TORKOL-4160 file (C-alpha; in steps of 0.2 Angstrom, whole numbers, padded with zeros to 4 digits, m for minus):
351
<pt num="1" X="0104" Y="m0348" Z="0127"/>
<pt num="2" X="0084" Y="m0349" Z="0122"/>
<pt num="3" X="0072" Y="m0344" Z="0131"/>
<pt num="4" X="0064" Y="m0360" Z="0131"/>
<pt num="5" X="0079" Y="m0368" Z="0136"/>
<pt num="6" X="0078" Y="m0353" Z="0151"/>
<pt num="7" X="0062" Y="m0361" Z="0158"/>
<pt num="8" X="0071" Y="m0375" Z="0168"/>
<pt num="9" X="0079" Y="m0374" Z="0186"/>
<pt num="10" X="0093" Y="m0383" Z="0179"/>
<pt num="11" X="0095" Y="m0373" Z="0163"/>
<pt num="12" X="0096" Y="m0352" Z="0175"/>
<pt num="13" X="0114" Y="m0351" Z="0176"/>
<pt num="14" X="0124" Y="m0333" Z="0176"/>
<pt num="15" X="0139" Y="m0329" Z="0168"/>
<pt num="16" X="0150" Y="m0337" Z="0185"/>
<pt num="17" X="0140" Y="m0356" Z="0181"/>
<pt num="18" X="0146" Y="m0353" Z="0162"/>
<pt num="19" X="0162" Y="m0350" Z="0166"/>
<pt num="20" X="0162" Y="m0364" Z="0179"/>
<pt num="21" X="0152" Y="m0374" Z="0163"/>
<pt num="22" X="0166" Y="m0369" Z="0152"/>
<pt num="23" X="0178" Y="m0377" Z="0163"/>
<pt num="24" X="0173" Y="m0391" Z="0166"/>
<pt num="25" X="0171" Y="m0395" Z="0146"/>
<pt num="26" X="0184" Y="m0409" Z="0143"/>
<pt num="27" X="0199" Y="m0403" Z="0132"/>
<pt num="28" X="0201" Y="m0421" Z="0121"/>
<pt num="29" X="0194" Y="m0435" Z="0114"/>
<pt num="30" X="0203" Y="m0446" Z="0129"/>
<pt num="31" X="0194" Y="m0438" Z="0142"/>
<pt num="32" X="0177" Y="m0435" Z="0134"/>
<pt num="33" X="0166" Y="m0449" Z="0144"/>
<pt num="34" X="0153" Y="m0458" Z="0132"/>
<pt num="35" X="0149" Y="m0458" Z="0116"/>
<pt num="36" X="0164" Y="m0472" Z="0111"/>
<pt num="37" X="0158" Y="m0474" Z="0096"/>
<pt num="38" X="0159" Y="m0460" Z="0091"/>
<pt num="39" X="0171" Y="m0454" Z="0100"/>
<pt num="40" X="0181" Y="m0468" Z="0089"/>
<pt num="41" X="0175" Y="m0460" Z="0072"/>
<pt num="42" X="0182" Y="m0442" Z="0075"/>
<pt num="43" X="0197" Y="m0448" Z="0082"/>
<pt num="44" X="0200" Y="m0461" Z="0067"/>
<pt num="45" X="0196" Y="m0445" Z="0056"/>
<pt num="46" X="0206" Y="m0434" Z="0062"/>
<pt num="47" X="0220" Y="m0444" Z="0064"/>
<pt num="48" X="0221" Y="m0447" Z="0046"/>
<pt num="49" X="0221" Y="m0429" Z="0043"/>
<pt num="50" X="0235" Y="m0427" Z="0053"/>
<pt num="51" X="0241" Y="m0440" Z="0047"/>
<pt num="52" X="0240" Y="m0434" Z="0028"/>
<pt num="53" X="0248" Y="m0412" Z="0033"/>
<pt num="54" X="0228" Y="m0408" Z="0029"/>
<pt num="55" X="0213" Y="m0403" Z="0037"/>
<pt num="56" X="0197" Y="m0413" Z="0041"/>
<pt num="57" X="0183" Y="m0418" Z="0032"/>
<pt num="58" X="0167" Y="m0406" Z="0035"/>
<pt num="59" X="0160" Y="m0414" Z="0052"/>
<pt num="60" X="0142" Y="m0415" Z="0055"/>
<pt num="61" X="0135" Y="m0414" Z="0073"/>
<pt num="62" X="0116" Y="m0419" Z="0079"/>
<pt num="63" X="0107" Y="m0423" Z="0091"/>
<pt num="64" X="0100" Y="m0414" Z="0105"/>
<pt num="65" X="0104" Y="m0401" Z="0117"/>
<pt num="66" X="0115" Y="m0404" Z="0128"/>
<pt num="67" X="0125" Y="m0420" Z="0126"/>
<pt num="68" X="0141" Y="m0411" Z="0122"/>
<pt num="69" X="0140" Y="m0406" Z="0104"/>
<pt num="70" X="0150" Y="m0389" Z="0104"/>
<pt num="71" X="0160" Y="m0398" Z="0118"/>
<pt num="72" X="0166" Y="m0409" Z="0103"/>
<pt num="73" X="0171" Y="m0396" Z="0092"/>
<pt num="74" X="0181" Y="m0389" Z="0103"/>
<pt num="75" X="0191" Y="m0405" Z="0107"/>
<pt num="76" X="0193" Y="m0405" Z="0086"/>
<pt num="77" X="0202" Y="m0390" Z="0086"/>
<pt num="78" X="0213" Y="m0393" Z="0100"/>
<pt num="79" X="0215" Y="m0412" Z="0092"/>
<pt num="80" X="0219" Y="m0401" Z="0073"/>
<pt num="81" X="0230" Y="m0390" Z="0086"/>
<pt num="82" X="0220" Y="m0376" Z="0075"/>
<pt num="83" X="0211" Y="m0358" Z="0079"/>
<pt num="84" X="0191" Y="m0363" Z="0081"/>
<pt num="85" X="0181" Y="m0347" Z="0077"/>
<pt num="86" X="0163" Y="m0349" Z="0084"/>
<pt num="87" X="0144" Y="m0343" Z="0077"/>
<pt num="88" X="0129" Y="m0351" Z="0074"/>
<pt num="89" X="0114" Y="m0349" Z="0062"/>
<pt num="90" X="0102" Y="m0338" Z="0067"/>
<pt num="91" X="0118" Y="m0327" Z="0067"/>
<pt num="92" X="0119" Y="m0328" Z="0050"/>
<pt num="93" X="0105" Y="m0319" Z="0043"/>
<pt num="94" X="0114" Y="m0312" Z="0025"/>
<pt num="95" X="0124" Y="m0322" Z="0011"/>
<pt num="96" X="0137" Y="m0306" Z="0015"/>
<pt num="97" X="0138" Y="m0311" Z="0033"/>
<pt num="98" X="0144" Y="m0328" Z="0031"/>
<pt num="99" X="0156" Y="m0321" Z="0017"/>
<pt num="100" X="0166" Y="m0308" Z="0029"/>
<pt num="101" X="0166" Y="m0324" Z="0041"/>
<pt num="102" X="0174" Y="m0336" Z="0029"/>
<pt num="103" X="0187" Y="m0322" Z="0019"/>
<pt num="104" X="0196" Y="m0320" Z="0036"/>
<pt num="105" X="0197" Y="m0340" Z="0041"/>
<pt num="106" X="0214" Y="m0345" Z="0040"/>
<pt num="107" X="0224" Y="m0362" Z="0032"/>
<pt num="108" X="0214" Y="m0378" Z="0045"/>
<pt num="109" X="0204" Y="m0367" Z="0056"/>
<pt num="110" X="0189" Y="m0374" Z="0060"/>
<pt num="111" X="0175" Y="m0363" Z="0059"/>
<pt num="112" X="0158" Y="m0371" Z="0070"/>
<pt num="113" X="0144" Y="m0367" Z="0066"/>
<pt num="114" X="0129" Y="m0370" Z="0079"/>
<pt num="115" X="0111" Y="m0373" Z="0076"/>
<pt num="116" X="0115" Y="m0373" Z="0057"/>
<pt num="117" X="0100" Y="m0379" Z="0051"/>
<pt num="118" X="0095" Y="m0361" Z="0056"/>
<pt num="119" X="0102" Y="m0350" Z="0045"/>
<pt num="120" X="0096" Y="m0341" Z="0028"/>
<pt num="121" X="0093" Y="m0351" Z="0012"/>
<pt num="122" X="0104" Y="m0336" Z="0008"/>
<pt num="123" X="0120" Y="m0341" Z="0018"/>
<pt num="124" X="0118" Y="m0362" Z="0012"/>
<pt num="125" X="0116" Y="m0357" Z="m0006"/>
<pt num="126" X="0134" Y="m0349" Z="m0004"/>
<pt num="127" X="0140" Y="m0362" Z="0010"/>
<pt num="128" X="0139" Y="m0373" Z="m0004"/>
<pt num="129" X="0152" Y="m0367" Z="m0015"/>
<pt num="130" X="0163" Y="m0365" Z="0001"/>
<pt num="131" X="0163" Y="m0380" Z="0008"/>
<pt num="132" X="0167" Y="m0392" Z="m0009"/>
<pt num="133" X="0177" Y="m0379" Z="m0017"/>
<pt num="134" X="0183" Y="m0366" Z="m0004"/>
<pt num="135" X="0177" Y="m0354" Z="m0016"/>
<pt num="136" X="0162" Y="m0341" Z="m0012"/>
<pt num="137" X="0158" Y="m0326" Z="m0028"/>
<pt num="138" X="0157" Y="m0308" Z="m0022"/>
<pt num="139" X="0145" Y="m0300" Z="m0030"/>
<pt num="140" X="0145" Y="m0284" Z="m0036"/>
<pt num="141" X="0133" Y="m0273" Z="m0040"/>
<pt num="142" X="0114" Y="m0274" Z="m0045"/>
<pt num="143" X="0105" Y="m0279" Z="m0060"/>
<pt num="144" X="0112" Y="m0282" Z="m0079"/>
<pt num="145" X="0129" Y="m0275" Z="m0073"/>
<pt num="146" X="0132" Y="m0288" Z="m0058"/>
<pt num="147" X="0150" Y="m0294" Z="m0056"/>
<pt num="148" X="0151" Y="m0311" Z="m0048"/>
<pt num="149" X="0171" Y="m0309" Z="m0043"/>
<pt num="150" X="0178" Y="m0324" Z="m0034"/>
<pt num="151" X="0188" Y="m0325" Z="m0022"/>
<pt num="152" X="0198" Y="m0339" Z="m0015"/>
<pt num="153" X="0196" Y="m0347" Z="0005"/>
<pt num="154" X="0207" Y="m0354" Z="0012"/>
<pt num="155" X="0206" Y="m0374" Z="0017"/>
<pt num="156" X="0196" Y="m0374" Z="0033"/>
<pt num="157" X="0183" Y="m0387" Z="0041"/>
<pt num="158" X="0168" Y="m0383" Z="0044"/>
<pt num="159" X="0161" Y="m0391" Z="0060"/>
<pt num="160" X="0140" Y="m0391" Z="0060"/>
<pt num="161" X="0129" Y="m0396" Z="0076"/>
<pt num="162" X="0109" Y="m0398" Z="0073"/>
<pt num="163" X="0097" Y="m0404" Z="0084"/>
<pt num="164" X="0087" Y="m0407" Z="0069"/>
<pt num="165" X="0095" Y="m0412" Z="0057"/>
<pt num="166" X="0080" Y="m0417" Z="0046"/>
<pt num="167" X="0078" Y="m0398" Z="0042"/>
<pt num="168" X="0094" Y="m0394" Z="0035"/>
<pt num="169" X="0093" Y="m0396" Z="0014"/>
<pt num="170" X="0102" Y="m0410" Z="0007"/>
<pt num="171" X="0113" Y="m0402" Z="m0003"/>
<pt num="172" X="0122" Y="m0395" Z="0012"/>
<pt num="173" X="0118" Y="m0412" Z="0024"/>
<pt num="174" X="0128" Y="m0421" Z="0009"/>
<pt num="175" X="0144" Y="m0410" Z="0009"/>
<pt num="176" X="0150" Y="m0414" Z="0027"/>
<pt num="177" X="0162" Y="m0429" Z="0026"/>
<pt num="178" X="0157" Y="m0436" Z="0043"/>
<pt num="179" X="0141" Y="m0435" Z="0051"/>
<pt num="180" X="0140" Y="m0440" Z="0070"/>
<pt num="181" X="0123" Y="m0445" Z="0078"/>
<pt num="182" X="0125" Y="m0442" Z="0096"/>
<pt num="183" X="0115" Y="m0453" Z="0108"/>
<pt num="184" X="0111" Y="m0449" Z="0126"/>
<pt num="185" X="0124" Y="m0457" Z="0140"/>
<pt num="186" X="0119" Y="m0472" Z="0149"/>
<pt num="187" X="0119" Y="m0469" Z="0167"/>
<pt num="188" X="0136" Y="m0475" Z="0171"/>
<pt num="189" X="0143" Y="m0461" Z="0160"/>
<pt num="190" X="0135" Y="m0449" Z="0168"/>
<pt num="191" X="0142" Y="m0456" Z="0186"/>
<pt num="192" X="0159" Y="m0455" Z="0179"/>
<pt num="193" X="0154" Y="m0435" Z="0173"/>
<pt num="194" X="0147" Y="m0432" Z="0189"/>
<pt num="195" X="0163" Y="m0438" Z="0198"/>
<pt num="196" X="0176" Y="m0427" Z="0188"/>
<pt num="197" X="0165" Y="m0412" Z="0187"/>
<pt num="198" X="0164" Y="m0413" Z="0205"/>
<pt num="199" X="0182" Y="m0415" Z="0205"/>
<pt num="200" X="0187" Y="m0400" Z="0196"/>
<pt num="201" X="0177" Y="m0393" Z="0207"/>
<pt num="202" X="0183" Y="m0397" Z="0221"/>
<pt num="203" X="0169" Y="m0403" Z="0230"/>
<pt num="204" X="0169" Y="m0419" Z="0240"/>
<pt num="205" X="0156" Y="m0431" Z="0238"/>
<pt num="206" X="0150" Y="m0448" Z="0242"/>
<pt num="207" X="0147" Y="m0463" Z="0228"/>
<pt num="208" X="0128" Y="m0464" Z="0234"/>
<pt num="209" X="0126" Y="m0443" Z="0230"/>
<pt num="210" X="0135" Y="m0448" Z="0213"/>
<pt num="211" X="0124" Y="m0459" Z="0210"/>
<pt num="212" X="0106" Y="m0452" Z="0213"/>
<pt num="213" X="0112" Y="m0435" Z="0201"/>
<pt num="214" X="0119" Y="m0448" Z="0188"/>
<pt num="215" X="0103" Y="m0457" Z="0186"/>
<pt num="216" X="0090" Y="m0443" Z="0188"/>
<pt num="217" X="0101" Y="m0433" Z="0173"/>
<pt num="218" X="0088" Y="m0440" Z="0160"/>
<pt num="219" X="0106" Y="m0446" Z="0149"/>
<pt num="220" X="0113" Y="m0428" Z="0148"/>
<pt num="221" X="0131" Y="m0420" Z="0152"/>
<pt num="222" X="0122" Y="m0404" Z="0152"/>
<pt num="223" X="0108" Y="m0406" Z="0165"/>
<pt num="224" X="0122" Y="m0418" Z="0174"/>
<pt num="225" X="0132" Y="m0405" Z="0177"/>
<pt num="226" X="0117" Y="m0395" Z="0185"/>
<pt num="227" X="0111" Y="m0403" Z="0196"/>
<pt num="228" X="0128" Y="m0405" Z="0203"/>
<pt num="229" X="0130" Y="m0385" Z="0203"/>
<pt num="230" X="0113" Y="m0384" Z="0214"/>
<pt num="231" X="0116" Y="m0401" Z="0225"/>
<pt num="232" X="0134" Y="m0394" Z="0228"/>
<pt num="233" X="0124" Y="m0374" Z="0235"/>
<pt num="234" X="0114" Y="m0386" Z="0246"/>
<pt num="235" X="0128" Y="m0395" Z="0255"/>
<pt num="236" X="0137" Y="m0376" Z="0258"/>
<pt num="237" X="0121" Y="m0370" Z="0265"/>
<pt num="238" X="0114" Y="m0384" Z="0276"/>
<pt num="239" X="0131" Y="m0396" Z="0278"/>
<pt num="240" X="0145" Y="m0393" Z="0277"/>
<pt num="241" X="0151" Y="m0393" Z="0261"/>
<pt num="242" X="0152" Y="m0412" Z="0260"/>
<pt num="243" X="0141" Y="m0418" Z="0248"/>
<pt num="244" X="0132" Y="m0434" Z="0254"/>
<pt num="245" X="0116" Y="m0445" Z="0250"/>
<pt num="246" X="0105" Y="m0434" Z="0261"/>
<pt num="247" X="0110" Y="m0418" Z="0253"/>
<pt num="248" X="0109" Y="m0425" Z="0236"/>
<pt num="249" X="0091" Y="m0432" Z="0241"/>
<pt num="250" X="0085" Y="m0415" Z="0249"/>
<pt num="251" X="0089" Y="m0406" Z="0237"/>
<pt num="252" X="0083" Y="m0412" Z="0223"/>
<pt num="253" X="0066" Y="m0416" Z="0233"/>
<pt num="254" X="0066" Y="m0396" Z="0235"/>
<pt num="255" X="0071" Y="m0395" Z="0212"/>
<pt num="256" X="0057" Y="m0405" Z="0209"/>
<pt num="257" X="0067" Y="m0419" Z="0200"/>
<pt num="258" X="0060" Y="m0435" Z="0205"/>
<pt num="259" X="0069" Y="m0450" Z="0205"/>
<pt num="260" X="0070" Y="m0454" Z="0187"/>
<pt num="261" X="0072" Y="m0437" Z="0180"/>
<pt num="262" X="0055" Y="m0430" Z="0178"/>
<pt num="263" X="0055" Y="m0412" Z="0184"/>
<pt num="264" X="0040" Y="m0400" Z="0189"/>
<pt num="265" X="0034" Y="m0397" Z="0169"/>
<pt num="266" X="0036" Y="m0417" Z="0163"/>
<pt num="267" X="0027" Y="m0420" Z="0178"/>
<pt num="268" X="0016" Y="m0408" Z="0175"/>
<pt num="269" X="0012" Y="m0415" Z="0157"/>
<pt num="270" X="0009" Y="m0430" Z="0165"/>
<pt num="271" X="m0003" Y="m0428" Z="0178"/>
<pt num="272" X="m0013" Y="m0415" Z="0166"/>
<pt num="273" X="m0014" Y="m0429" Z="0153"/>
<pt num="274" X="m0020" Y="m0443" Z="0164"/>
<pt num="275" X="m0030" Y="m0431" Z="0177"/>
<pt num="276" X="m0040" Y="m0421" Z="0165"/>
<pt num="277" X="m0040" Y="m0428" Z="0150"/>
<pt num="278" X="m0041" Y="m0447" Z="0156"/>
<pt num="279" X="m0025" Y="m0453" Z="0148"/>
<pt num="280" X="m0030" Y="m0446" Z="0131"/>
<pt num="281" X="m0030" Y="m0448" Z="0117"/>
<pt num="282" X="m0025" Y="m0426" Z="0116"/>
<pt num="283" X="m0020" Y="m0413" Z="0105"/>
<pt num="284" X="m0004" Y="m0404" Z="0110"/>
<pt num="285" X="m0012" Y="m0391" Z="0110"/>
<pt num="286" X="m0025" Y="m0390" Z="0119"/>
<pt num="287" X="m0011" Y="m0403" Z="0133"/>
<pt num="288" X="0000" Y="m0385" Z="0134"/>
<pt num="289" X="m0016" Y="m0376" Z="0136"/>
<pt num="290" X="m0021" Y="m0385" Z="0152"/>
<pt num="291" X="m0004" Y="m0384" Z="0160"/>
<pt num="292" X="m0003" Y="m0363" Z="0157"/>
<pt num="293" X="0010" Y="m0367" Z="0143"/>
<pt num="294" X="0018" Y="m0361" Z="0126"/>
<pt num="295" X="0013" Y="m0377" Z="0114"/>
<pt num="296" X="0032" Y="m0377" Z="0106"/>
<pt num="297" X="0039" Y="m0380" Z="0126"/>
<pt num="298" X="0030" Y="m0394" Z="0130"/>
<pt num="299" X="0035" Y="m0400" Z="0112"/>
<pt num="300" X="0053" Y="m0396" Z="0115"/>
<pt num="301" X="0055" Y="m0398" Z="0132"/>
<pt num="302" X="0044" Y="m0411" Z="0140"/>
<pt num="303" X="0034" Y="m0421" Z="0128"/>
<pt num="304" X="0052" Y="m0431" Z="0118"/>
<pt num="305" X="0059" Y="m0435" Z="0138"/>
<pt num="306" X="0042" Y="m0443" Z="0141"/>
<pt num="307" X="0040" Y="m0452" Z="0126"/>
<pt num="308" X="0058" Y="m0458" Z="0128"/>
<pt num="309" X="0053" Y="m0465" Z="0144"/>
<pt num="310" X="0037" Y="m0472" Z="0139"/>
<pt num="311" X="0027" Y="m0463" Z="0147"/>
<pt num="312" X="0018" Y="m0456" Z="0134"/>
<pt num="313" X="0016" Y="m0462" Z="0117"/>
<pt num="314" X="0012" Y="m0451" Z="0101"/>
<pt num="315" X="m0005" Y="m0457" Z="0089"/>
<pt num="316" X="m0013" Y="m0451" Z="0075"/>
<pt num="317" X="m0027" Y="m0445" Z="0089"/>
<pt num="318" X="m0016" Y="m0435" Z="0098"/>
<pt num="319" X="m0007" Y="m0438" Z="0115"/>
<pt num="320" X="m0011" Y="m0453" Z="0126"/>
<pt num="321" X="m0003" Y="m0457" Z="0143"/>
<pt num="322" X="0004" Y="m0475" Z="0139"/>
<pt num="323" X="0003" Y="m0489" Z="0156"/>
<pt num="324" X="0021" Y="m0487" Z="0163"/>
<pt num="325" X="0015" Y="m0467" Z="0160"/>
<pt num="326" X="m0002" Y="m0469" Z="0172"/>
<pt num="327" X="0011" Y="m0483" Z="0185"/>
<pt num="328" X="0022" Y="m0469" Z="0188"/>
<pt num="329" X="0009" Y="m0458" Z="0195"/>
<pt num="330" X="0003" Y="m0472" Z="0207"/>
<pt num="331" X="m0013" Y="m0473" Z="0196"/>
<pt num="332" X="m0021" Y="m0489" Z="0189"/>
<pt num="333" X="m0024" Y="m0488" Z="0170"/>
<pt num="334" X="m0040" Y="m0489" Z="0163"/>
<pt num="335" X="m0043" Y="m0505" Z="0153"/>
<pt num="336" X="m0034" Y="m0506" Z="0137"/>
<pt num="337" X="m0020" Y="m0489" Z="0140"/>
<pt num="338" X="m0007" Y="m0504" Z="0135"/>
<pt num="339" X="m0004" Y="m0493" Z="0121"/>
<pt num="340" X="0010" Y="m0498" Z="0109"/>
<pt num="341" X="0012" Y="m0487" Z="0095"/>
<pt num="342" X="0013" Y="m0497" Z="0080"/>
<pt num="343" X="0025" Y="m0493" Z="0065"/>
<pt num="344" X="0014" Y="m0480" Z="0056"/>
<pt num="345" X="0010" Y="m0472" Z="0073"/>
<pt num="346" X="0014" Y="m0455" Z="0066"/>
<pt num="347" X="0006" Y="m0441" Z="0073"/>
<pt num="348" X="0000" Y="m0425" Z="0058"/>
<pt num="349" X="0008" Y="m0409" Z="0060"/>
<pt num="350" X="m0005" Y="m0401" Z="0071"/>
<pt num="351" X="m0008" Y="m0419" Z="0082"/>
């Protein structure tokens, strides 16, 4: 888990919490709530591979954090009755690191490569040949005396996960047989996830409390499960263990999660944009400085959700608050603030 993710209250979990989170993961596509289009596509791909008694095509899972990419990788291994090897792009900085992993795979094994866009370029180039021809060339020696020794690999399935598919080079992207784009979850799906997780945790919860948690989960199952645990803690300390709507509302207020899912950081960004800069436009670096956060924190954690909710917009001149953003803070928007970004209103890199 990165330092950025650790800034959020719902992402601050210890080892015990992590083990609980793993226990809540669905084990099959039939249990996987939400993403019906992606689930149906993967089910077809895996069923065809099983019928042929062969390894499945390489799969790329793309989408924001917390939507179930790691869970889907584990489900793919389970559905294919195959072992899974888990690693990440940042851990593979040399081609030799990747060659060592690939050479130790067994026939039909699933290799899950998280944050694949952060893998080093030499390792990427080695991966091209491994994915296509199931072979790697091991270089022995240096300079003019160097010799390439081909090493045959067992047939395996690479499952790559990325939050930024645009950073993947085209040669790597094109070698995946299937690319799945995961979308944010509907409130009904999140409520189903909260209900299922509460049952697995052995926690009694009212339907009204489920709705309160599900609708404030930012379209993300990981957030839904984290909020459920925090509400459970509140109910155990201040109640009799069963989670009621009253407990849910009090706990979510304590953790500064508002009815639409905005947390302290989101509100700080929106309030600074409206109160200090009169709705903008303002550059992202100036906005981050105004609330005492790093640019990457604001850009990676707060801005995507605020843009998706329609509270702020990105323009060539900087970030601006929309009429919806003003209304959410119960402020009267100035004339002309009903901003609707145009087709070509994309900000420059340093906006």
